C-alpha positions in Angstrom: -19.9 -50.1 59.8 -19.6 -47.4 57.0 -16.1 -46.6 55.8 -14.4 -43.4 56.8 -14.7 -41.9 53.3 -18.5 -42.4 53.4 -18.7 -40.5 56.7 -16.7 -37.6 55.4 -18.8 -37.0 52.3 -22.2 -35.4 52.5 -24.6 -33.2 50.5 -25.9 -29.9 52.1 -29.0 -28.0 50.8 -28.4 -24.3 50.7 -29.0 -21.3 48.5 -27.0 -18.8 46.4 -26.7 -15.3 47.7 -24.8 -13.6 44.9 -27.4 -11.7 43.0 -30.9 -10.3 43.2 -32.3 -12.9 40.8 -32.3 -15.5 43.5 -32.2 -17.0 46.0 -31.3 -20.0 43.9 -31.6 -23.3 45.8 -28.5 -25.5 45.6 -27.0 -28.8 46.8 -23.4 -28.6 47.7 -21.2 -31.7 48.0 -18.9 -31.5 51.0 -15.9 -33.8 51.3 -13.7 -33.6 54.5 -15.3 -30.3 55.4 -14.5 -28.7 52.0 -17.2 -27.8 49.4 -16.3 -29.6 46.2 -19.3 -29.4 43.9 -22.4 -27.2 43.4 -25.5 -28.6 41.8 -29.1 -27.3 41.3 -31.7 -28.5 43.9 -34.5 -29.9 41.8 -36.1 -31.4 44.9 -37.6 -27.9 45.5 -38.6 -27.3 41.8 -42.3 -27.0 42.8 -41.6 -24.0 45.1 -38.8 -22.3 43.1 -39.8 -19.8 40.4 -37.2 -21.1 38.0 -38.1 -24.8 38.6 -34.9 -25.5 40.5 -32.5 -24.2 37.9 -29.8 -21.8 39.1 -27.9 -18.8 37.8 -24.4 -19.4 36.4 -22.9 -17.4 39.2 -23.8 -20.2 41.7 -21.4 -22.6 40.0 -18.4 -20.4 40.8 -19.0 -20.3 44.5 -16.5 -23.1 45.3 -13.8 -21.2 43.4 -14.7 -17.9 45.1 -14.7 -19.4 48.6 -11.4 -21.2 48.2 -9.5 -18.6 46.1 -6.0 -18.2 47.6 -6.0 -14.5 46.7 -9.3 -13.6 48.5 -9.3 -11.0 51.2 -9.3 -12.8 54.6 -9.5 -9.8 56.9 -10.6 -6.1 56.8 -8.3 -3.9 54.8 -6.7 -0.9 56.5 -6.2 2.5 54.9 -2.5 3.2 54.6 -2.7 6.8 53.4 -3.6 9.3 56.2 -4.8 11.9 53.7 -8.5 11.5 53.0 -10.7 13.1 50.5 -11.8 13.2 46.8 -8.4 14.4 45.5 -6.3 11.9 47.4 -5.4 8.4 46.4 -6.6 6.0 49.1 -3.3 4.1 48.7 
């Protein structure tokens, strides 16, 4: 029977959505439901225009997703005054 750690680790094939140069094909390592590593997917090099290589932005996806300062819900305008000459506050 496989160990618990072997069951909680897997690799997921996906793509990067950050810029118009893609989509870049990726492999993401997931441990206990958390993405821990991003790597190029060279298995699809024959069908990818860049031969499986990815843009540098794809390697920052893990930091972007798990950033403690990211916005988790829609922001609400606090200033009732609207228009070009008013600070949205």
